[in-house]
N, CA, C and O atoms as a CHARMM CRD file, in Angstrom:
* protein
*
  232
    1    1 UNK  N     -8.79200  -4.24600 -48.47600 PROA 1      0.00000
    2    1 UNK  CA    -7.74400  -4.12900 -47.39000 PROA 1      0.00000
    3    1 UNK  C     -6.82000  -5.32600 -47.38900 PROA 1      0.00000
    4    1 UNK  O     -7.20300  -6.45800 -47.68300 PROA 1      0.00000
    5    2 UNK  N     -5.57500  -5.01300 -47.04100 PROA 2      0.00000
    6    2 UNK  CA    -4.63600  -6.11500 -46.89800 PROA 2      0.00000
    7    2 UNK  C     -4.39000  -6.35900 -45.42900 PROA 2      0.00000
    8    2 UNK  O     -4.09700  -5.43800 -44.66700 PROA 2      0.00000
    9    3 UNK  N     -4.51300  -7.59300 -45.04900 PROA 3      0.00000
   10    3 UNK  CA    -4.31200  -7.91500 -43.66200 PROA 3      0.00000
   11    3 UNK  C     -3.06700  -8.72600 -43.48400 PROA 3      0.00000
   12    3 UNK  O     -2.74800  -9.56300 -44.32900 PROA 3      0.00000
   13    4 UNK  N     -2.34500  -8.50100 -42.39700 PROA 4      0.00000
   14    4 UNK  CA    -1.04500  -9.24500 -42.09700 PROA 4      0.00000
   15    4 UNK  C     -1.42500 -10.29200 -41.05800 PROA 4      0.00000
   16    4 UNK  O     -2.21000 -10.08500 -40.13200 PROA 4      0.00000
   17    5 UNK  N     -0.77800 -11.45800 -41.30800 PROA 5      0.00000
   18    5 UNK  CA    -0.95000 -12.55800 -40.31000 PROA 5      0.00000
   19    5 UNK  C     -0.47800 -12.13000 -38.90600 PROA 5      0.00000
   20    5 UNK  O      0.55100 -11.47800 -38.72900 PROA 5      0.00000
   21    6 UNK  N     -1.26600 -12.52400 -37.96200 PROA 6      0.00000
   22    6 UNK  CA    -0.90700 -12.05200 -36.55800 PROA 6      0.00000
   23    6 UNK  C      0.41300 -12.54700 -36.02000 PROA 6      0.00000
   24    6 UNK  O      0.93500 -11.88100 -35.12600 PROA 6      0.00000
   25    7 UNK  N      1.01600 -13.63600 -36.45600 PROA 7      0.00000
   26    7 UNK  CA     2.37500 -14.01100 -35.92100 PROA 7      0.00000
   27    7 UNK  C      3.45300 -13.01400 -36.35400 PROA 7      0.00000
   28    7 UNK  O      4.53800 -12.98600 -35.77300 PROA 7      0.00000
   29    8 UNK  N      3.16100 -12.19400 -37.37200 PROA 8      0.00000
   30    8 UNK  CA     4.19100 -11.24900 -37.82500 PROA 8      0.00000
   31    8 UNK  C      4.15300 -10.01600 -36.91800 PROA 8      0.00000
   32    8 UNK  O      5.12000  -9.25400 -36.91700 PROA 8      0.00000
   33    9 UNK  N      3.16900  -9.79900 -36.20700 PROA 9      0.00000
   34    9 UNK  CA     2.92600  -8.60800 -35.38300 PROA 9      0.00000
   35    9 UNK  C      3.20600  -8.97500 -33.93500 PROA 9      0.00000
   36    9 UNK  O      2.67700  -9.96800 -33.43600 PROA 9      0.00000
   37   10 UNK  N      4.03000  -8.19100 -33.25800 PROA 10     0.00000
   38   10 UNK  CA     4.31600  -8.39700 -31.80900 PROA 10     0.00000
   39   10 UNK  C      3.60200  -7.30400 -31.06600 PROA 10     0.00000
   40   10 UNK  O      4.18400  -6.24100 -30.84700 PROA 10     0.00000
   41   11 UNK  N      2.32300  -7.52300 -30.65200 PROA 11     0.00000
   42   11 UNK  CA     1.61000  -6.41800 -29.94000 PROA 11     0.00000
   43   11 UNK  C      2.20800  -6.16100 -28.48800 PROA 11     0.00000
   44   11 UNK  O      2.51000  -7.07300 -27.71900 PROA 11     0.00000
   45   12 UNK  N      2.33500  -4.86100 -28.22000 PROA 12     0.00000
   46   12 UNK  CA     2.84100  -4.47500 -26.95700 PROA 12     0.00000
   47   12 UNK  C      1.75000  -4.20200 -25.90800 PROA 12     0.00000
   48   12 UNK  O      1.90700  -4.45400 -24.71300 PROA 12     0.00000
   49   13 UNK  N      0.66100  -3.68200 -26.42000 PROA 13     0.00000
   50   13 UNK  CA    -0.48100  -3.37700 -25.49100 PROA 13     0.00000
   51   13 UNK  C     -1.71600  -3.38100 -26.24300 PROA 13     0.00000
   52   13 UNK  O     -1.69700  -3.17600 -27.45700 PROA 13     0.00000
   53   14 UNK  N     -2.84300  -3.61100 -25.58000 PROA 14     0.00000
   54   14 UNK  CA    -4.10800  -3.58400 -26.22300 PROA 14     0.00000
   55   14 UNK  C     -4.75200  -2.19200 -26.06700 PROA 14     0.00000
   56   14 UNK  O     -4.77700  -1.65300 -24.96100 PROA 14     0.00000
   57   15 UNK  N     -5.23500  -1.64600 -27.08700 PROA 15     0.00000
   58   15 UNK  CA    -5.78900  -0.33700 -27.03700 PROA 15     0.00000
   59   15 UNK  C     -7.17200  -0.30400 -27.72000 PROA 15     0.00000
   60   15 UNK  O     -7.49200  -1.14400 -28.56100 PROA 15     0.00000
   61   16 UNK  N     -7.95600   0.67300 -27.33600 PROA 16     0.00000
   62   16 UNK  CA    -9.28500   0.82000 -27.99700 PROA 16     0.00000
   63   16 UNK  C     -9.15500   1.58600 -29.33000 PROA 16     0.00000
   64   16 UNK  O    -10.06500   1.53400 -30.15800 PROA 16     0.00000
   65   17 UNK  N     -8.10500   2.24900 -29.52700 PROA 17     0.00000
   66   17 UNK  CA    -7.91300   2.97100 -30.82800 PROA 17     0.00000
   67   17 UNK  C     -7.54000   2.01300 -31.90100 PROA 17     0.00000
   68   17 UNK  O     -6.79200   1.07300 -31.63000 PROA 17     0.00000
   69   18 UNK  N     -8.01200   2.18700 -33.11200 PROA 18     0.00000
   70   18 UNK  CA    -7.75700   1.30900 -34.23000 PROA 18     0.00000
   71   18 UNK  C     -6.86700   2.07300 -35.25600 PROA 18     0.00000
   72   18 UNK  O     -6.76700   3.30000 -35.24000 PROA 18     0.00000
   73   19 UNK  N     -6.24500   1.28800 -36.12700 PROA 19     0.00000
   74   19 UNK  CA    -5.37400   1.90600 -37.14700 PROA 19     0.00000
   75   19 UNK  C     -6.26900   2.62100 -38.08200 PROA 19     0.00000
   76   19 UNK  O     -5.81900   3.59400 -38.68700 PROA 19     0.00000
   77   20 UNK  N     -7.52600   2.22800 -38.27000 PROA 20     0.00000
   78   20 UNK  CA    -8.39000   2.94100 -39.19100 PROA 20     0.00000
   79   20 UNK  C     -8.78300   4.29600 -38.78400 PROA 20     0.00000
   80   20 UNK  O     -9.19100   5.11900 -39.60400 PROA 20     0.00000
   81   21 UNK  N     -8.65800   4.55600 -37.44200 PROA 21     0.00000
   82   21 UNK  CA    -8.98000   5.81800 -36.90200 PROA 21     0.00000
   83   21 UNK  C     -7.97400   6.89200 -37.28300 PROA 21     0.00000
   84   21 UNK  O     -8.30400   8.07700 -37.22800 PROA 21     0.00000
   85   22 UNK  N     -6.75700   6.52100 -37.66700 PROA 22     0.00000
   86   22 UNK  CA    -5.74800   7.46000 -37.93000 PROA 22     0.00000
   87   22 UNK  C     -4.99400   7.90800 -36.69500 PROA 22     0.00000
   88   22 UNK  O     -5.22200   7.38400 -35.60500 PROA 22     0.00000
   89   23 UNK  N     -4.12000   8.84800 -36.84700 PROA 23     0.00000
   90   23 UNK  CA    -3.33900   9.40600 -35.68800 PROA 23     0.00000
   91   23 UNK  C     -4.34200  10.29100 -34.88600 PROA 23     0.00000
   92   23 UNK  O     -4.95800  11.21200 -35.42400 PROA 23     0.00000
   93   24 UNK  N     -4.46700   9.97100 -33.61200 PROA 24     0.00000
   94   24 UNK  CA    -5.37300  10.76000 -32.79900 PROA 24     0.00000
   95   24 UNK  C     -4.59800  11.99700 -32.20600 PROA 24     0.00000
   96   24 UNK  O     -3.41700  11.92800 -31.86400 PROA 24     0.00000
   97   25 UNK  N     -5.32200  13.06600 -32.11900 PROA 25     0.00000
   98   25 UNK  CA    -4.67000  14.30600 -31.50800 PROA 25     0.00000
   99   25 UNK  C     -4.36700  14.10600 -30.03500 PROA 25     0.00000
  100   25 UNK  O     -3.37700  14.61700 -29.51100 PROA 25     0.00000
  101   26 UNK  N     -5.23500  13.35600 -29.38000 PROA 26     0.00000
  102   26 UNK  CA    -5.11200  13.16200 -27.90700 PROA 26     0.00000
  103   26 UNK  C     -4.48800  11.85900 -27.54500 PROA 26     0.00000
  104   26 UNK  O     -4.86000  11.25400 -26.54000 PROA 26     0.00000
  105   27 UNK  N     -3.50300  11.38100 -28.37200 PROA 27     0.00000
  106   27 UNK  CA    -2.92400  10.04800 -28.07300 PROA 27     0.00000
  107   27 UNK  C     -2.20300  10.06400 -26.79400 PROA 27     0.00000
  108   27 UNK  O     -2.21100   9.04300 -26.10800 PROA 27     0.00000
  109   28 UNK  N     -1.55600  11.15700 -26.38600 PROA 28     0.00000
  110   28 UNK  CA    -0.88900  11.23900 -25.15900 PROA 28     0.00000
  111   28 UNK  C     -1.82300  11.11100 -23.96800 PROA 28     0.00000
  112   28 UNK  O     -1.50800  10.44200 -22.98300 PROA 28     0.00000
  113   29 UNK  N     -3.03000  11.79100 -24.07400 PROA 29     0.00000
  114   29 UNK  CA    -4.06700  11.67900 -22.99100 PROA 29     0.00000
  115   29 UNK  C     -4.59400  10.23500 -22.98600 PROA 29     0.00000
  116   29 UNK  O     -4.82600   9.69000 -21.90700 PROA 29     0.00000
  117   30 UNK  N     -4.78400   9.62300 -24.09600 PROA 30     0.00000
  118   30 UNK  CA    -5.35600   8.27100 -24.20600 PROA 30     0.00000
  119   30 UNK  C     -4.35900   7.31600 -23.57500 PROA 30     0.00000
  120   30 UNK  O     -4.75400   6.40200 -22.85200 PROA 30     0.00000
  121   31 UNK  N     -3.04500   7.51600 -23.84200 PROA 31     0.00000
  122   31 UNK  CA    -2.08900   6.59600 -23.25000 PROA 31     0.00000
  123   31 UNK  C     -1.96000   6.74900 -21.77300 PROA 31     0.00000
  124   31 UNK  O     -1.72700   5.77400 -21.05900 PROA 31     0.00000
  125   32 UNK  N     -2.12200   8.07000 -21.25900 PROA 32     0.00000
  126   32 UNK  CA    -2.17000   8.30800 -19.82700 PROA 32     0.00000
  127   32 UNK  C     -3.33100   7.66400 -19.21400 PROA 32     0.00000
  128   32 UNK  O     -3.21500   7.12400 -18.11400 PROA 32     0.00000
  129   33 UNK  N     -4.46700   7.68300 -19.86100 PROA 33     0.00000
  130   33 UNK  CA    -5.74100   7.20800 -19.34500 PROA 33     0.00000
  131   33 UNK  C     -5.56600   5.68400 -19.17200 PROA 33     0.00000
  132   33 UNK  O     -5.77300   5.11100 -18.10200 PROA 33     0.00000
  133   34 UNK  N     -5.15700   5.05500 -20.34100 PROA 34     0.00000
  134   34 UNK  CA    -5.10000   3.52700 -20.33900 PROA 34     0.00000
  135   34 UNK  C     -3.97600   3.08200 -19.37400 PROA 34     0.00000
  136   34 UNK  O     -4.14600   2.04800 -18.72800 PROA 34     0.00000
  137   35 UNK  N     -2.92100   3.74800 -19.24800 PROA 35     0.00000
  138   35 UNK  CA    -1.73700   3.31200 -18.49800 PROA 35     0.00000
  139   35 UNK  C     -1.74700   3.65600 -17.08000 PROA 35     0.00000
  140   35 UNK  O     -1.16800   2.91500 -16.28500 PROA 35     0.00000
  141   36 UNK  N     -2.37200   4.75000 -16.67300 PROA 36     0.00000
  142   36 UNK  CA    -2.23100   5.26100 -15.30100 PROA 36     0.00000
  143   36 UNK  C     -3.63900   5.38500 -14.63300 PROA 36     0.00000
  144   36 UNK  O     -3.86400   4.81700 -13.56400 PROA 36     0.00000
  145   37 UNK  N     -4.50400   6.07300 -15.22500 PROA 37     0.00000
  146   37 UNK  CA    -5.78600   6.41900 -14.53900 PROA 37     0.00000
  147   37 UNK  C     -6.66500   5.23200 -14.42200 PROA 37     0.00000
  148   37 UNK  O     -7.27800   5.07600 -13.36600 PROA 37     0.00000
  149   38 UNK  N     -6.79200   4.39400 -15.36800 PROA 38     0.00000
  150   38 UNK  CA    -7.67600   3.21800 -15.21700 PROA 38     0.00000
  151   38 UNK  C     -7.16900   2.23100 -14.17100 PROA 38     0.00000
  152   38 UNK  O     -7.96000   1.77100 -13.34800 PROA 38     0.00000
  153   39 UNK  N     -5.88600   1.89000 -14.17100 PROA 39     0.00000
  154   39 UNK  CA    -5.35300   1.06200 -13.05200 PROA 39     0.00000
  155   39 UNK  C     -5.55400   1.67600 -11.69000 PROA 39     0.00000
  156   39 UNK  O     -5.95600   0.99500 -10.74600 PROA 39     0.00000
  157   40 UNK  N     -5.26900   3.00000 -11.58100 PROA 40     0.00000
  158   40 UNK  CA    -5.44400   3.66000 -10.20600 PROA 40     0.00000
  159   40 UNK  C     -6.90700   3.64300  -9.89400 PROA 40     0.00000
  160   40 UNK  O     -7.24400   3.43500  -8.72800 PROA 40     0.00000
  161   41 UNK  N     -7.80800   3.84000 -10.81600 PROA 41     0.00000
  162   41 UNK  CA    -9.19100   3.84100 -10.50800 PROA 41     0.00000
  163   41 UNK  C     -9.66300   2.42500 -10.05600 PROA 41     0.00000
  164   41 UNK  O    -10.55500   2.29700  -9.21800 PROA 41     0.00000
  165   42 UNK  N     -9.05900   1.40800 -10.61800 PROA 42     0.00000
  166   42 UNK  CA    -9.45600   0.04200 -10.30800 PROA 42     0.00000
  167   42 UNK  C     -8.90700  -0.22200  -8.83600 PROA 42     0.00000
  168   42 UNK  O     -9.63200  -0.77600  -8.01000 PROA 42     0.00000
  169   43 UNK  N     -7.69400   0.16100  -8.54100 PROA 43     0.00000
  170   43 UNK  CA    -7.20000  -0.03000  -7.20400 PROA 43     0.00000
  171   43 UNK  C     -8.06500   0.68400  -6.14200 PROA 43     0.00000
  172   43 UNK  O     -8.37400   0.15100  -5.07600 PROA 43     0.00000
  173   44 UNK  N     -8.42900   1.91400  -6.50600 PROA 44     0.00000
  174   44 UNK  CA    -9.26600   2.68900  -5.60400 PROA 44     0.00000
  175   44 UNK  C    -10.64800   2.00000  -5.36500 PROA 44     0.00000
  176   44 UNK  O    -11.18300   1.99300  -4.25600 PROA 44     0.00000
  177   45 UNK  N    -11.17600   1.43800  -6.44600 PROA 45     0.00000
  178   45 UNK  CA   -12.47500   0.73400  -6.28000 PROA 45     0.00000
  179   45 UNK  C    -12.30900  -0.49200  -5.35700 PROA 45     0.00000
  180   45 UNK  O    -13.16800  -0.75500  -4.51500 PROA 45     0.00000
  181   46 UNK  N    -11.23800  -1.21200  -5.51600 PROA 46     0.00000
  182   46 UNK  CA   -10.96100  -2.33200  -4.69200 PROA 46     0.00000
  183   46 UNK  C    -10.81800  -1.91000  -3.22900 PROA 46     0.00000
  184   46 UNK  O    -11.32000  -2.56100  -2.31300 PROA 46     0.00000
  185   47 UNK  N    -10.11000  -0.78800  -3.05300 PROA 47     0.00000
  186   47 UNK  CA    -9.89500  -0.24700  -1.68000 PROA 47     0.00000
  187   47 UNK  C    -11.25500   0.13300  -1.05800 PROA 47     0.00000
  188   47 UNK  O    -11.48500  -0.15100   0.11700 PROA 47     0.00000
  189   48 UNK  N    -12.11500   0.73900  -1.79300 PROA 48     0.00000
  190   48 UNK  CA   -13.41200   1.12700  -1.31100 PROA 48     0.00000
  191   48 UNK  C    -14.27200  -0.11700  -0.97400 PROA 48     0.00000
  192   48 UNK  O    -14.99600  -0.12300   0.02100 PROA 48     0.00000
  193   49 UNK  N    -14.18400  -1.12600  -1.78500 PROA 49     0.00000
  194   49 UNK  CA   -14.88100  -2.34500  -1.60600 PROA 49     0.00000
  195   49 UNK  C    -14.43000  -3.05600  -0.26800 PROA 49     0.00000
  196   49 UNK  O    -15.26000  -3.50800   0.52200 PROA 49     0.00000
  197   50 UNK  N    -13.13100  -3.12500  -0.07100 PROA 50     0.00000
  198   50 UNK  CA   -12.60400  -3.74000   1.12000 PROA 50     0.00000
  199   50 UNK  C    -12.99800  -2.89900   2.36100 PROA 50     0.00000
  200   50 UNK  O    -13.36700  -3.44100   3.40300 PROA 50     0.00000
  201   51 UNK  N    -12.90500  -1.55900   2.21400 PROA 51     0.00000
  202   51 UNK  CA   -13.29000  -0.72900   3.28200 PROA 51     0.00000
  203   51 UNK  C    -14.81200  -0.94400   3.66800 PROA 51     0.00000
  204   51 UNK  O    -15.16800  -0.99600   4.84500 PROA 51     0.00000
  205   52 UNK  N    -15.61600  -1.05500   2.68700 PROA 52     0.00000
  206   52 UNK  CA   -17.02400  -1.28100   2.92700 PROA 52     0.00000
  207   52 UNK  C    -17.25200  -2.65200   3.54800 PROA 52     0.00000
  208   52 UNK  O    -18.12700  -2.78000   4.40400 PROA 52     0.00000
  209   53 UNK  N    -16.53900  -3.63500   3.17500 PROA 53     0.00000
  210   53 UNK  CA   -16.66200  -5.02500   3.74700 PROA 53     0.00000
  211   53 UNK  C    -16.25500  -4.91800   5.28900 PROA 53     0.00000
  212   53 UNK  O    -16.92000  -5.48700   6.15500 PROA 53     0.00000
  213   54 UNK  N    -15.16300  -4.18200   5.56900 PROA 54     0.00000
  214   54 UNK  CA   -14.66700  -4.09900   6.92400 PROA 54     0.00000
  215   54 UNK  C    -15.68200  -3.31200   7.69700 PROA 54     0.00000
  216   54 UNK  O    -15.93900  -3.70400   8.83500 PROA 54     0.00000
  217   55 UNK  N    -16.29700  -2.24400   7.22300 PROA 55     0.00000
  218   55 UNK  CA   -17.29500  -1.56400   8.05000 PROA 55     0.00000
  219   55 UNK  C    -18.54800  -2.32100   8.22900 PROA 55     0.00000
  220   55 UNK  O    -19.21300  -2.16500   9.25300 PROA 55     0.00000
  221   56 UNK  N    -18.91000  -3.13100   7.29500 PROA 56     0.00000
  222   56 UNK  CA   -20.17900  -3.94100   7.48000 PROA 56     0.00000
  223   56 UNK  C    -19.99600  -5.06800   8.52400 PROA 56     0.00000
  224   56 UNK  O    -20.91300  -5.37300   9.28600 PROA 56     0.00000
  225   57 UNK  N    -18.80400  -5.67100   8.54000 PROA 57     0.00000
  226   57 UNK  CA   -18.54700  -6.80500   9.41300 PROA 57     0.00000
  227   57 UNK  C    -18.32600  -6.36100  10.79000 PROA 57     0.00000
  228   57 UNK  O    -18.49100  -7.19500  11.68100 PROA 57     0.00000
  229   58 UNK  N    -17.97900  -5.17400  11.09100 PROA 58     0.00000
  230   58 UNK  CA   -17.69100  -4.74900  12.46000 PROA 58     0.00000
  231   58 UNK  C    -18.92900  -4.17000  13.12400 PROA 58     0.00000
  232   58 UNK  O    -18.87300  -3.75800  14.28300 PROA 58     0.00000
């Protein structure tokens, strides 16, 4: 395999899919998952955590 030095590549985002995997059929779903659903899920988890803290302290 030929590897390119990393300064030549300008990465735009980090993904779990690799170049060796080839073109995925569900790349649109994967992009939606990484770009929208995971951040929204994280915000919802933080919201639930803060709600739980508020309910415990009152």
